SETI-951750 format. One record per residue: z, y, x of N, C-alpha, C in turn; residue in one letter. Coordinates in pm, 1 decimal. Layout:
SETI-951750
<site <Z; Y; X>; <Z; Y; X>; <Z; Y; X>; 'A'>,
...
end
This chain:
SETI-951750
<site <-4318.3; -3232.9; -6265.5>; <-4411.3; -3262.7; -6158.6>; <-4357.3; -3201.2; -6029.7>; 'X'>,
<site <-4334.6; -3280.6; -5927.4>; <-4281.0; -3227.8; -5801.6>; <-4383.4; -3140.9; -5730.0>; 'X'>,
<site <-4333.7; -3044.2; -5657.9>; <-4418.5; -2953.6; -5580.8>; <-4456.9; -3020.0; -5449.6>; 'X'>,
<site <-4584.3; -3024.2; -5421.5>; <-4633.6; -3084.5; -5297.5>; <-4669.0; -2975.1; -5198.1>; 'X'>,
<site <-4628.5; -2994.7; -5074.2>; <-4661.6; -2897.7; -4969.1>; <-4780.5; -2942.1; -4885.3>; 'X'>,
<site <-4844.4; -3051.1; -4921.7>; <-4956.9; -3103.3; -4843.2>; <-5070.9; -3002.7; -4830.0>; 'X'>,
<site <-5097.6; -2928.5; -4936.4>; <-5209.2; -2834.2; -4935.7>; <-5180.5; -2708.6; -4853.5>; 'X'>,
<site <-5058.6; -2689.7; -4807.6>; <-5024.4; -2570.5; -4730.7>; <-5072.3; -2576.5; -4586.1>; 'X'>,
<site <-5132.9; -2685.8; -4546.9>; <-5180.5; -2698.1; -4409.1>; <-5297.0; -2604.9; -4378.4>; 'X'>,
<site <-5355.0; -2541.9; -4480.6>; <-5468.2; -2451.5; -4459.6>; <-5430.8; -2304.9; -4480.1>; 'X'>,
<site <-5306.4; -2276.2; -4511.1>; <-5262.7; -2138.6; -4533.6>; <-5241.6; -2071.0; -4398.7>; 'X'>,
<site <-5319.9; -1966.8; -4373.4>; <-5310.6; -1895.7; -4246.4>; <-5243.1; -1759.8; -4260.0>; 'X'>,
<site <-5242.0; -1703.6; -4381.4>; <-5186.4; -1569.8; -4400.4>; <-5112.2; -1560.8; -4533.1>; 'X'>,
<site <-4996.1; -1494.4; -4528.3>; <-4918.4; -1469.1; -4649.7>; <-4873.8; -1323.8; -4645.6>; 'X'>,
<site <-4880.8; -1258.7; -4761.4>; <-4832.7; -1121.3; -4774.1>; <-4738.2; -1115.2; -4893.2>; 'X'>,
<site <-4614.2; -1078.4; -4865.3>; <-4516.0; -1053.2; -4970.4>; <-4498.1; -902.5; -4979.4>; 'X'>,
<site <-4533.7; -843.2; -5091.8>; <-4519.6; -699.4; -5108.9>; <-4456.5; -670.9; -5244.1>; 'X'>,
<site <-4344.5; -600.2; -5239.0>; <-4267.2; -566.9; -5359.3>; <-4231.7; -691.4; -5439.9>; 'X'>,
<site <-4193.4; -794.6; -5370.1>; <-4154.3; -920.2; -5434.2>; <-4002.5; -919.6; -5451.1>; 'X'>,
<site <-3958.5; -883.1; -5568.3>; <-3814.7; -870.1; -5590.8>; <-3744.5; -1005.1; -5594.0>; 'X'>,
<site <-3818.2; -1111.8; -5610.6>; <-3757.7; -1244.3; -5617.5>; <-3749.5; -1314.4; -5482.4>; 'X'>,
<site <-3811.9; -1257.6; -5380.4>; <-3804.5; -1316.8; -5247.0>; <-3668.8; -1281.8; -5186.7>; 'X'>,
<site <-3594.2; -1384.7; -5149.9>; <-3463.3; -1368.4; -5088.5>; <-3460.2; -1448.4; -4958.9>; 'X'>,
<site <-3349.5; -1437.1; -4887.7>; <-3334.5; -1510.0; -4762.0>; <-3357.0; -1659.6; -4780.2>; 'X'>,
<site <-3300.2; -1715.0; -4885.5>; <-3313.1; -1858.8; -4910.8>; <-3459.6; -1899.9; -4927.2>; 'X'>,
<site <-3538.2; -1814.7; -4989.8>; <-3681.5; -1844.2; -5007.5>; <-3751.9; -1849.9; -4872.1>; 'X'>,
<site <-3724.7; -1750.7; -4788.2>; <-3787.4; -1748.9; -4656.1>; <-3741.3; -1866.9; -4571.6>; 'X'>,
<site <-3612.9; -1900.5; -4580.5>; <-3561.8; -2014.4; -4504.3>; <-3630.0; -2143.4; -4546.0>; 'X'>,
<site <-3646.4; -2164.0; -4675.1>; <-3713.9; -2285.7; -4723.6>; <-3861.1; -2285.9; -4684.4>; 'X'>,
<site <-3924.9; -2172.5; -4699.5>; <-4066.6; -2160.4; -4665.7>; <-4089.8; -2193.9; -4518.7>; 'X'>,
<site <-4003.0; -2145.3; -4433.0>; <-4018.4; -2164.7; -4288.6>; <-3991.2; -2307.7; -4244.3>; 'X'>,
<site <-3932.4; -2386.6; -4329.2>; <-3903.2; -2525.3; -4294.0>; <-4011.9; -2622.2; -4339.8>; 'X'>,
<site <-4113.8; -2571.8; -4406.1>; <-4225.7; -2656.4; -4450.0>; <-4314.4; -2683.8; -4327.9>; 'X'>,
<site <-4319.4; -2807.8; -4286.7>; <-4389.6; -2843.8; -4162.8>; <-4536.7; -2802.9; -4162.0>; 'X'>,
<site <-4607.4; -2824.9; -4271.5>; <-4748.8; -2787.3; -4275.7>; <-4766.7; -2637.1; -4257.1>; 'X'>,
<site <-4676.6; -2559.9; -4313.3>; <-4684.2; -2415.0; -4300.5>; <-4646.3; -2370.7; -4158.9>; 'X'>,
<site <-4553.7; -2438.7; -4098.0>; <-4516.7; -2408.2; -3959.1>; <-4637.9; -2421.6; -3867.6>; 'X'>,
<site <-4723.9; -2516.1; -3898.6>; <-4841.9; -2541.4; -3815.4>; <-4956.8; -2445.6; -3844.4>; 'X'>,
<site <-4970.7; -2403.9; -3971.1>; <-5090.6; -2329.3; -4008.6>; <-5073.2; -2177.8; -4016.0>; 'X'>,
<site <-4954.2; -2130.0; -4053.0>; <-4936.5; -1986.7; -4077.9>; <-4947.9; -1906.2; -3948.6>; 'X'>,
<site <-5039.1; -1808.4; -3950.3>; <-5063.4; -1725.5; -3832.7>; <-5023.2; -1579.7; -3854.7>; 'X'>,
<site <-5037.3; -1531.0; -3978.5>; <-5008.2; -1390.9; -4008.1>; <-4917.2; -1381.0; -4129.9>; 'X'>,
<site <-4815.7; -1296.4; -4118.3>; <-4719.4; -1279.6; -4226.8>; <-4682.9; -1132.3; -4238.3>; 'X'>,
<site <-4685.0; -1082.6; -4361.8>; <-4643.7; -945.0; -4390.2>; <-4535.7; -949.9; -4496.8>; 'X'>,
<site <-4426.8; -879.6; -4471.1>; <-4317.9; -869.5; -4567.8>; <-4290.7; -720.5; -4586.6>; 'X'>,
<site <-4321.7; -670.7; -4705.7>; <-4317.9; -527.1; -4732.7>; <-4241.8; -501.2; -4862.5>; 'X'>,
<site <-4145.2; -412.9; -4855.6>; <-4071.2; -366.7; -4974.5>; <-4011.8; -480.8; -5055.2>; 'X'>,
<site <-3949.8; -573.4; -4987.8>; <-3881.2; -685.1; -5053.0>; <-3731.2; -662.9; -5031.6>; 'X'>,
<site <-3668.1; -596.1; -5126.8>; <-3532.8; -546.0; -5110.8>; <-3423.4; -649.5; -5096.0>; 'X'>,
<site <-3450.0; -774.9; -5129.5>; <-3347.4; -878.6; -5120.0>; <-3351.5; -956.1; -4989.3>; 'X'>,
<site <-3441.1; -920.0; -4900.5>; <-3451.9; -987.7; -4770.7>; <-3358.4; -917.3; -4672.4>; 'X'>,
<site <-3277.1; -996.0; -4602.3>; <-3183.8; -940.6; -4504.5>; <-3216.4; -993.5; -4365.1>; 'X'>,
<site <-3131.2; -958.8; -4271.6>; <-3148.3; -1005.3; -4133.4>; <-3160.2; -1157.8; -4128.1>; 'X'>,
<site <-3078.2; -1225.3; -4206.0>; <-3077.5; -1372.0; -4205.7>; <-3215.1; -1428.9; -4240.9>; 'X'>,
<site <-3279.3; -1374.1; -4340.9>; <-3411.5; -1422.0; -4380.4>; <-3517.0; -1396.4; -4274.4>; 'X'>,
<site <-3511.1; -1279.2; -4212.2>; <-3608.4; -1246.5; -4108.3>; <-3589.0; -1334.8; -3985.6>; 'X'>,
<site <-3464.8; -1358.0; -3947.3>; <-3438.2; -1443.7; -3831.2>; <-3486.7; -1586.0; -3856.1>; 'X'>,
<site <-3486.1; -1631.1; -3979.9>; <-3532.3; -1767.5; -4010.2>; <-3680.4; -1787.1; -3980.8>; 'X'>,
<site <-3753.2; -1678.7; -3962.6>; <-3896.2; -1688.8; -3934.1>; <-3924.4; -1751.9; -3798.5>; 'X'>,
<site <-3823.1; -1770.2; -3716.7>; <-3843.7; -1829.4; -3584.1>; <-3901.8; -1970.3; -3593.0>; 'X'>,
<site <-3890.9; -2034.3; -3708.1>; <-3948.7; -2168.3; -3726.8>; <-4101.9; -2165.6; -3724.8>; 'X'>,
<site <-4160.4; -2050.9; -3751.3>; <-4306.2; -2039.4; -3762.1>; <-4367.0; -2020.3; -3622.9>; 'X'>,
<site <-4371.7; -2125.7; -3547.2>; <-4410.1; -2120.1; -3405.7>; <-4554.1; -2076.9; -3381.6>; 'X'>,
<site <-4642.4; -2090.6; -3479.9>; <-4782.0; -2050.0; -3461.8>; <-4810.2; -1909.6; -3513.2>; 'X'>,
<site <-4706.5; -1838.9; -3552.2>; <-4723.6; -1702.9; -3602.4>; <-4772.4; -1612.8; -3489.0>; 'X'>,
<site <-4883.9; -1544.6; -3512.8>; <-4937.3; -1455.0; -3410.2>; <-4920.1; -1308.3; -3448.8>; 'X'>,
<site <-4892.1; -1280.6; -3576.8>; <-4875.7; -1142.5; -3622.5>; <-4773.0; -1137.8; -3734.4>; 'X'>,
<site <-4677.3; -1047.3; -3720.5>; <-4574.9; -1027.6; -3822.2>; <-4559.0; -879.0; -3846.8>; 'X'>,
<site <-4568.9; -837.7; -3972.8>; <-4550.7; -697.9; -4010.8>; <-4434.4; -689.3; -4107.5>; 'X'>,
<site <-4337.1; -605.0; -4074.4>; <-4219.1; -585.2; -4157.5>; <-4208.2; -437.4; -4191.6>; 'X'>,
<site <-4190.8; -407.2; -4320.0>; <-4180.7; -266.7; -4359.7>; <-4093.6; -252.2; -4483.7>; 'X'>,
<site <-4017.7; -143.7; -4485.6>; <-3937.0; -105.9; -4601.9>; <-3850.2; -222.2; -4650.7>; 'X'>,
<site <-3764.3; -268.6; -4562.2>; <-3672.5; -378.5; -4594.1>; <-3529.3; -327.8; -4580.6>; 'X'>,
<site <-3476.4; -264.4; -4685.2>; <-3343.8; -202.5; -4677.0>; <-3229.6; -301.6; -4655.3>; 'X'>,
<site <-3252.4; -429.1; -4678.8>; <-3148.6; -529.8; -4659.5>; <-3124.2; -564.9; -4513.9>; 'X'>,
<site <-3212.5; -520.6; -4426.0>; <-3195.3; -546.9; -4283.6>; <-3103.5; -439.7; -4226.5>; 'X'>,
<site <-2988.1; -482.6; -4178.5>; <-2888.2; -388.4; -4127.8>; <-2890.6; -375.6; -3976.2>; 'X'>,
<site <-2912.8; -486.6; -3906.5>; <-2915.0; -486.8; -3759.4>; <-3060.6; -493.9; -3712.9>; 'X'>,
<site <-3133.9; -386.3; -3733.5>; <-3278.6; -385.9; -3710.0>; <-3316.4; -424.9; -3567.1>; 'X'>,
<site <-3262.1; -354.3; -3470.0>; <-3298.3; -380.1; -3330.0>; <-3261.2; -521.1; -3287.5>; 'X'>,
<site <-3142.7; -563.1; -3321.2>; <-3096.3; -696.6; -3282.3>; <-3180.9; -805.8; -3348.1>; 'X'>,
<site <-3211.8; -788.2; -3475.0>; <-3293.3; -886.5; -3547.6>; <-3431.7; -897.0; -3485.6>; 'X'>,
<site <-3492.2; -784.3; -3452.7>; <-3625.4; -785.8; -3391.4>; <-3622.1; -848.3; -3252.2>; 'X'>,
<site <-3517.1; -823.9; -3177.1>; <-3504.7; -883.7; -3043.8>; <-3494.8; -1035.5; -3051.9>; 'X'>,
<site <-3416.7; -1084.2; -3147.9>; <-3402.9; -1229.0; -3166.4>; <-3538.7; -1290.5; -3198.8>; 'X'>,
<site <-3612.3; -1225.9; -3289.2>; <-3744.7; -1276.5; -3328.4>; <-3842.0; -1275.3; -3211.0>; 'X'>,
<site <-3845.7; -1165.8; -3138.5>; <-3940.7; -1155.5; -3028.1>; <-3909.4; -1254.8; -2916.9>; 'X'>,
<site <-3782.8; -1284.7; -2897.9>; <-3745.9; -1385.0; -2798.9>; <-3786.9; -1525.2; -2844.8>; 'X'>,
<site <-3769.5; -1552.4; -2974.4>; <-3802.9; -1684.3; -3028.9>; <-3953.2; -1704.4; -3044.6>; 'X'>,
<site <-4026.7; -1594.4; -3067.1>; <-4171.7; -1601.7; -3088.9>; <-4243.1; -1506.9; -2992.1>; 'X'>,
<site <-4244.0; -1538.2; -2863.2>; <-4299.4; -1445.3; -2764.9>; <-4449.6; -1419.9; -2780.9>; 'X'>,
<site <-4522.9; -1510.3; -2841.0>; <-4667.1; -1491.6; -2857.7>; <-4701.3; -1413.5; -2984.9>; 'X'>,
<site <-4601.0; -1378.6; -3061.4>; <-4623.0; -1311.1; -3188.5>; <-4614.2; -1158.9; -3171.0>; 'X'>,
<site <-4715.9; -1089.3; -3222.0>; <-4712.4; -943.1; -3224.8>; <-4630.0; -901.8; -3346.0>; 'X'>,
<site <-4518.9; -834.4; -3321.6>; <-4429.8; -792.1; -3430.0>; <-4442.5; -640.6; -3445.2>; 'X'>,
<site <-4481.1; -598.9; -3565.8>; <-4484.6; -457.6; -3598.5>; <-4381.7; -434.0; -3707.9>; 'X'>,
<site <-4298.5; -330.8; -3688.0>; <-4192.9; -306.4; -3783.5>; <-4179.1; -158.1; -3814.7>; 'X'>,
<site <-4166.6; -129.1; -3941.1>; <-4137.6; 5.0; -3990.8>; <-4014.0; -7.5; -4077.6>; 'X'>,
<site <-3898.1; -12.6; -4011.7>; <-3773.0; -43.6; -4080.3>; <-3674.3; 72.1; -4074.7>; 'X'>,
<site <-3718.9; 190.2; -4103.1>; <-3630.3; 305.6; -4095.0>; <-3533.2; 308.2; -4202.0>; 'X'>,
end
């Protein structure tokens, strides 16, 4: 049975916390779902060790995102640069990051 993304038009918030299976490719695919691009407003990614700069930068597709929280993501190496790219691409989005 094929996966339908039609029902994702009502998803406004997603929280990934300690999701060891979430990788850059997952975020890239998720961000390309048109219904989700329109509906998603809040996203939290916490303690997902396989997410890198590439996955976070792919979030620029989520043009209606108003809040993004990033924490404990050891795969992000260029923290400042990655956040600058995101903030430039999503100026209306409040980005909070705890990426020490």
